[in-house]
Structure formats: C-alpha cells, structure tokens
Backbone as CSV, one residue per row, in Angstrom:
resi,resn,N_x,N_y,N_z,CA_x,CA_y,CA_z,C_x,C_y,C_z
1,UNK,-13.963,3.095,-15.535,-13.599,4.380,-15.158,-12.534,4.374,-14.092
2,UNK,-12.703,3.599,-12.988,-11.708,3.558,-11.955,-10.304,3.106,-12.458
3,UNK,-10.312,2.185,-13.471,-9.086,1.750,-14.051,-8.379,2.979,-14.755
4,UNK,-9.122,3.733,-15.464,-8.575,4.889,-16.157,-8.053,5.923,-15.136
5,UNK,-8.813,6.133,-14.047,-8.370,7.019,-13.030,-7.033,6.516,-12.430
6,UNK,-7.042,5.206,-12.096,-5.823,4.695,-11.536,-4.628,4.780,-12.429
7,UNK,-4.796,4.602,-13.722,-3.751,4.759,-14.727,-3.219,6.184,-14.724
8,UNK,-4.158,7.117,-14.691,-3.736,8.553,-14.640,-2.933,8.881,-13.432
9,UNK,-3.400,8.298,-12.319,-2.679,8.558,-11.068,-1.307,7.996,-11.135
10,UNK,-1.142,6.785,-11.606,0.147,6.196,-11.801,1.030,6.974,-12.763
11,UNK,0.463,7.614,-13.792,1.200,8.418,-14.699,1.735,9.669,-13.911
12,UNK,0.979,10.223,-12.988,1.519,11.296,-12.213,2.590,10.880,-11.300
13,UNK,2.443,9.792,-10.610,3.432,9.279,-9.671,4.712,8.927,-10.477
14,UNK,4.625,8.632,-11.702,5.813,8.292,-12.527,6.518,9.543,-12.992
15,UNK,5.934,10.712,-12.698,6.575,12.041,-13.108,5.913,12.869,-14.072
16,UNK,4.928,12.361,-14.789,4.252,13.130,-15.805,3.043,13.822,-15.133
17,UNK,3.274,14.858,-14.281,2.237,15.470,-13.564,1.246,16.184,-14.492
18,UNK,1.730,16.923,-15.434,0.866,17.641,-16.318,-0.039,16.728,-17.113
19,UNK,0.591,15.607,-17.649,-0.214,14.707,-18.419,-1.259,13.983,-17.585
20,UNK,-0.855,13.643,-16.298,-1.835,13.011,-15.430,-3.003,13.946,-15.059
21,UNK,-2.581,15.191,-14.798,-3.611,16.252,-14.408,-4.576,16.400,-15.666
22,UNK,-4.062,16.523,-16.901,-4.939,16.660,-18.023,-5.844,15.481,-18.186
23,UNK,-5.335,14.224,-18.056,-6.115,13.059,-18.111,-7.217,13.037,-17.067
24,UNK,-6.881,13.325,-15.859,-7.911,13.327,-14.794,-8.929,14.406,-15.007
25,UNK,-8.538,15.576,-15.449,-9.517,16.628,-15.759,-10.496,16.211,-16.817
26,UNK,-9.930,15.499,-17.835,-10.767,14.981,-18.958,-11.791,13.946,-18.370
27,UNK,-11.295,13.056,-17.505,-12.185,12.088,-16.951,-13.249,12.731,-16.068
28,UNK,-12.845,13.801,-15.306,-13.785,14.603,-14.536,-14.981,15.022,-15.414
29,UNK,-14.619,15.543,-16.620,-15.700,16.032,-17.515,-16.604,14.982,-18.103
30,UNK,-16.179,13.697,-17.916,-16.926,12.656,-18.512,-17.749,11.824,-17.485
31,UNK,-17.730,12.235,-16.261,-18.526,11.465,-15.328,-19.199,12.333,-14.298
32,UNK,-20.377,11.862,-13.884,-21.148,12.529,-12.819,-21.131,11.644,-11.524
33,UNK,-20.538,10.536,-11.620,-20.497,9.630,-10.517,-19.711,10.161,-9.353
34,UNK,-20.299,10.145,-8.219,-19.647,10.805,-7.019,-18.376,10.102,-6.623
35,UNK,-18.293,8.779,-6.691,-17.064,8.036,-6.328,-15.958,8.367,-7.355
36,UNK,-16.285,8.492,-8.596,-15.233,8.780,-9.576,-14.790,10.251,-9.323
37,UNK,-15.719,11.161,-9.104,-15.396,12.599,-8.978,-14.624,12.818,-7.741
38,UNK,-14.989,12.213,-6.572,-14.217,12.491,-5.389,-12.745,11.997,-5.575
39,UNK,-12.641,10.819,-6.212,-11.334,10.275,-6.398,-10.453,11.140,-7.313
40,UNK,-11.088,11.557,-8.417,-10.423,12.471,-9.412,-9.990,13.792,-8.724
41,UNK,-10.900,14.454,-8.059,-10.592,15.735,-7.452,-9.486,15.589,-6.382
42,UNK,-9.569,14.530,-5.590,-8.583,14.254,-4.541,-7.176,14.206,-5.151
43,UNK,-7.047,13.522,-6.256,-5.723,13.344,-6.905,-5.330,14.455,-7.729
44,UNK,-6.287,15.114,-8.459,-5.872,16.359,-9.238,-5.256,17.409,-8.322
45,UNK,-5.846,17.526,-7.155,-5.372,18.482,-6.204,-3.868,18.314,-5.947
46,UNK,-3.441,17.068,-5.851,-2.097,16.704,-5.541,-1.129,17.065,-6.706
47,UNK,-1.705,17.203,-7.916,-0.920,17.400,-9.120,-0.877,18.877,-9.527
48,UNK,-1.553,19.708,-8.843,-1.629,21.134,-9.289,-0.322,21.811,-8.943
49,UNK,-0.042,22.858,-9.683,1.180,23.674,-9.582,1.127,24.754,-8.525
50,UNK,-0.099,25.230,-8.278,-0.250,26.288,-7.255,-1.119,25.808,-6.190
51,UNK,-0.919,26.374,-4.927,-1.749,26.050,-3.777,-3.134,26.396,-3.991
52,UNK,-3.423,27.522,-4.659,-4.780,28.023,-4.889,-5.562,27.054,-5.722
53,UNK,-4.906,26.509,-6.769,-5.534,25.495,-7.619,-5.744,24.230,-6.862
54,UNK,-4.738,23.835,-6.034,-4.907,22.628,-5.254,-6.098,22.791,-4.342
55,UNK,-6.240,23.973,-3.694,-7.341,24.255,-2.788,-8.695,24.137,-3.514
56,UNK,-8.770,24.635,-4.687,-10.019,24.493,-5.488,-10.379,23.073,-5.674
57,UNK,-9.464,22.142,-6.029,-9.813,20.784,-6.198,-10.059,20.070,-4.911
58,UNK,-9.407,20.419,-3.840,-9.701,19.909,-2.540,-11.106,20.269,-2.092
59,UNK,-11.523,21.514,-2.390,-12.949,21.892,-2.073,-13.892,21.110,-2.912
60,UNK,-13.605,20.899,-4.192,-14.450,20.081,-5.021,-14.577,18.647,-4.394
61,UNK,-13.493,18.011,-4.041,-13.536,16.729,-3.460,-14.478,16.675,-2.239
62,UNK,-14.321,17.615,-1.341,-15.219,17.666,-0.157,-16.685,17.799,-0.513
63,UNK,-16.982,18.678,-1.424,-18.362,18.855,-1.917,-18.902,17.597,-2.551
64,UNK,-18.160,16.995,-3.354,-18.596,15.774,-4.048,-18.750,14.661,-3.059
65,UNK,-17.965,14.607,-2.026,-18.018,13.573,-0.979,-19.430,13.532,-0.360
66,UNK,-20.095,14.722,-0.301,-21.414,14.818,0.398,-22.436,14.127,-0.521
67,UNK,-22.175,13.833,-1.765,-23.099,13.118,-2.585,-22.774,11.678,-2.673
68,UNK,-21.631,11.242,-2.102,-21.276,9.897,-2.134,-21.877,9.113,-0.978
69,UNK,-22.446,7.969,-1.240,-23.027,7.088,-0.229,-22.094,5.928,0.008
70,UNK,-22.276,5.300,1.226,-21.518,4.156,1.495,-21.784,3.023,0.526
71,UNK,-23.123,2.954,0.157,-23.548,1.950,-0.738,-22.826,2.025,-2.073
72,UNK,-22.672,3.269,-2.609,-21.972,3.426,-3.848,-20.503,3.124,-3.679
73,UNK,-19.875,3.593,-2.646,-18.459,3.395,-2.374,-18.184,1.865,-2.248
74,UNK,-19.077,1.130,-1.627,-18.859,-0.313,-1.414,-19.144,-1.114,-2.622
75,UNK,-19.732,-0.545,-3.664,-19.760,-1.280,-4.915,-18.438,-1.387,-5.516
76,UNK,-17.523,-0.414,-5.190,-16.127,-0.522,-5.622,-15.290,-1.283,-4.651
77,UNK,-15.418,-1.070,-3.407,-14.676,-1.711,-2.359,-15.560,-1.971,-1.151
78,UNK,-15.820,-3.174,-0.773,-16.753,-3.490,0.253,-16.423,-2.885,1.660
79,UNK,-15.130,-2.529,1.803,-14.713,-1.938,3.100,-14.838,-0.410,3.173
80,UNK,-15.108,0.239,2.032,-15.155,1.729,2.026,-16.359,2.264,2.752
81,UNK,-16.052,3.335,3.569,-17.056,4.091,4.274,-16.782,5.494,4.031
82,UNK,-17.779,6.293,3.611,-17.528,7.706,3.237,-16.944,8.474,4.430
83,UNK,-17.380,8.174,5.665,-16.828,8.891,6.825,-15.395,8.683,6.949
84,UNK,-14.848,7.591,6.477,-13.348,7.374,6.555,-12.618,8.190,5.550
85,UNK,-13.267,8.685,4.509,-12.624,9.600,3.613,-12.528,11.071,4.163
86,UNK,-13.361,11.383,4.966,-13.541,12.831,5.391,-12.289,13.319,6.117
87,UNK,-11.666,12.634,7.073,-10.399,13.213,7.668,-9.373,13.536,6.660
88,UNK,-9.167,12.712,5.736,-8.179,13.042,4.657,-8.546,14.248,3.893
89,UNK,-9.805,14.357,3.440,-10.276,15.508,2.682,-10.144,16.783,3.471
90,UNK,-10.533,16.736,4.752,-10.365,17.912,5.622,-8.920,18.312,5.890
91,UNK,-8.095,17.275,6.033,-6.647,17.549,6.164,-5.997,18.207,4.957
92,UNK,-6.444,17.767,3.777,-5.900,18.399,2.569,-6.368,19.835,2.491
93,UNK,-7.570,20.102,2.921,-8.103,21.512,2.965,-7.327,22.352,3.984
94,UNK,-7.164,21.740,5.159,-6.420,22.411,6.225,-5.046,22.796,5.767
95,UNK,-4.346,21.869,5.124,-2.973,22.148,4.695,-2.892,23.164,3.617
96,UNK,-3.821,23.132,2.642,-3.785,24.171,1.597,-4.128,25.514,2.213
97,UNK,-5.107,25.629,3.104,-5.394,26.942,3.660,-4.193,27.376,4.501
98,UNK,-3.549,26.550,5.259,-2.359,26.839,6.034,-1.260,27.410,5.203
99,UNK,-0.990,26.762,4.008,0.034,27.196,3.178,-0.268,28.586,2.504
100,UNK,-1.624,28.888,2.382,-2.006,30.179,1.833,-2.070,31.181,2.922
101,UNK,-1.824,30.873,4.191,-1.880,31.814,5.284,-3.266,32.080,5.836
102,UNK,-4.221,31.086,5.520,-5.557,31.226,5.982,-5.701,30.398,7.273
103,UNK,-5.176,30.872,8.404,-5.078,30.117,9.620,-6.442,29.753,10.182
104,UNK,-7.398,30.660,10.157,-8.735,30.267,10.719,-9.360,29.158,9.956
105,UNK,-9.299,29.178,8.638,-9.883,28.193,7.825,-9.150,26.796,8.041
106,UNK,-7.786,26.885,8.189,-7.031,25.665,8.399,-7.421,25.023,9.724
107,UNK,-7.573,25.870,10.804,-7.975,25.294,12.057,-9.353,24.687,12.013
108,UNK,-10.254,25.329,11.289,-11.590,24.763,11.064,-11.568,23.392,10.530
109,UNK,-10.785,23.162,9.409,-10.645,21.857,8.762,-9.944,20.865,9.673
110,UNK,-8.954,21.326,10.458,-8.308,20.356,11.459,-9.417,19.872,12.441
111,UNK,-10.175,20.791,12.955,-11.245,20.394,13.876,-12.255,19.421,13.189
112,UNK,-12.603,19.713,11.949,-13.551,18.864,11.243,-12.943,17.485,11.110
113,UNK,-11.657,17.386,10.733,-10.988,16.061,10.566,-10.949,15.335,11.884
114,UNK,-10.682,15.992,12.950,-10.655,15.363,14.308,-11.984,14.726,14.663
115,UNK,-13.079,15.367,14.293,-14.396,14.796,14.637,-14.647,13.497,13.887
116,UNK,-13.929,13.233,12.803,-14.144,12.007,12.025,-13.071,10.932,12.218
117,UNK,-12.116,11.166,13.067,-11.022,10.270,13.211,-11.389,8.854,13.669
118,UNK,-12.548,8.760,14.413,-13.006,7.417,14.897,-13.439,6.528,13.730
119,UNK,-13.625,7.095,12.532,-14.036,6.347,11.431,-12.819,5.680,10.650
120,UNK,-11.669,6.180,11.054,-10.442,5.552,10.333,-10.200,4.095,10.732
121,UNK,-9.699,3.297,9.754,-9.336,1.993,10.097,-7.957,2.058,10.905
122,UNK,-7.752,0.951,11.623,-6.430,0.860,12.291,-5.522,0.103,11.396
123,UNK,-4.922,0.936,10.392,-4.087,0.336,9.423,-3.124,1.477,8.966
124,UNK,-2.379,1.245,7.915,-1.414,2.163,7.365,-2.142,3.451,6.978
125,UNK,-3.292,3.337,6.341,-4.044,4.534,5.986,-4.429,5.377,7.190
126,UNK,-4.933,4.731,8.177,-5.304,5.481,9.427,-4.148,6.114,10.066
127,UNK,-3.004,5.403,10.098,-1.794,6.002,10.701,-1.314,7.191,9.844
128,UNK,-1.422,7.079,8.568,-0.993,8.171,7.623,-1.778,9.450,7.943
129,UNK,-3.085,9.275,8.144,-3.992,10.483,8.431,-3.644,11.035,9.796
130,UNK,-3.451,10.145,10.771,-3.050,10.665,12.088,-1.784,11.400,12.123
131,UNK,-0.768,10.946,11.321,0.483,11.541,11.236,0.348,12.868,10.505
132,UNK,-0.432,12.939,9.508,-0.662,14.133,8.770,-1.339,15.223,9.677
133,UNK,-2.280,14.791,10.465,-3.002,15.720,11.412,-1.924,16.305,12.366
134,UNK,-1.107,15.435,12.900,-0.052,15.911,13.805,0.887,16.951,13.144
135,UNK,1.318,16.689,11.954,2.253,17.520,11.269,1.532,18.900,10.938
136,UNK,0.315,18.863,10.551,-0.463,20.132,10.230,-0.605,20.905,11.520
137,UNK,-0.970,20.279,12.595,-1.156,20.984,13.832,0.130,21.686,14.304
138,UNK,1.318,20.936,14.165,2.575,21.508,14.498,2.904,22.709,13.588
139,UNK,2.600,22.577,12.355,2.871,23.704,11.431,2.058,24.881,11.710
140,UNK,0.783,24.678,12.042,-0.083,25.791,12.440,0.372,26.413,13.727
141,UNK,0.789,25.628,14.667,1.340,26.216,15.966,2.616,27.045,15.733
142,UNK,3.391,26.698,14.729,4.606,27.412,14.373,4.317,28.547,13.366
143,UNK,3.050,28.773,12.977,2.707,29.786,12.008,3.414,29.581,10.677
144,UNK,3.701,28.251,10.338,4.436,27.953,9.144,3.458,27.897,7.915
145,UNK,3.925,28.386,6.864,3.245,28.228,5.583,4.032,27.395,4.594
146,UNK,5.138,26.868,5.061,6.022,26.018,4.295,5.315,24.669,3.957
147,UNK,5.605,24.059,2.799,5.096,22.696,2.473,5.634,21.724,3.581
148,UNK,4.754,20.767,3.892,5.201,19.742,4.884,6.101,18.787,4.192
149,UNK,7.025,18.216,5.060,7.892,17.228,4.464,7.282,15.903,4.654
150,UNK,7.426,14.944,3.636,6.827,13.574,3.725,7.197,12.861,4.943
C-alpha cells in the first residue's frame, strides 16, 4: 500500500495532479490503516484545487493521526514518532485557515504546532517545519491570505 501511495505522490509531483488525487482517493477508500490514511490525506490536501477542499483533507489527516500509534508508524520506519507528524499537520491546517481568512483558527493551529516542536528531528524535515511556522506567523501578522511562496 505504501508503494502505491508513493507512486501516486510521484505522479502528482510530475504534474498529473488530478490523476494523483484520484489514485490517492481510491487508495483512501481501500484502507482503514491509520498510517496509510494519514499519509494519503496529507498528500491529497496538497493536490486539491480549492483551499476549502485542502482544509477538509488536512482535517482528515489530523483526525486520523489520533488513531496512529508510534508502534504502527515504526513498522514502516523505525524512526517515526507520531508527535513528530503533528507540527506539520497543524501547520497545514493553520495555513489553510489563514488563506480562507479564518484568523482565529489559524492562530489556534500555530499554537498547537508550537507545542509539538520539540518532537521534531534536527534535520531537513525539522528545519522545513520551523521555516513554515515562521512564514505562516509572518503572513498572519500581515493579515495576508495569499499563498505562501516556497
């Protein structure tokens, strides 16, 4: 299943966003596994055409993450810890809410992400999340609803 999810993600990165989204949604319907579902929801959100649809999938990812255990995540990768996923999931929610003009909700998810930052590894992923947090906080301070630049 993770190989199929990875292939669909690569399809989206190669430019076939609609095809990748359809594949991932099909995989979503075929699994109840929390690791698979959190991964699918996280990536489908990035492929959505509207911020409202993106928000829906980001919310699904966070809900499913509550069912994911470290033990299950570590069956896939021994270094995975669920707490280390949470800052990213909250930042995605914060950014979607910000772009929709939901400032209070965005601030709530920024605060939630900040409480989990100590779980991040000191690597490229951890730095990516810290940078994303900084950018979202700046955009919120500027009352910007514009998409963030990479």
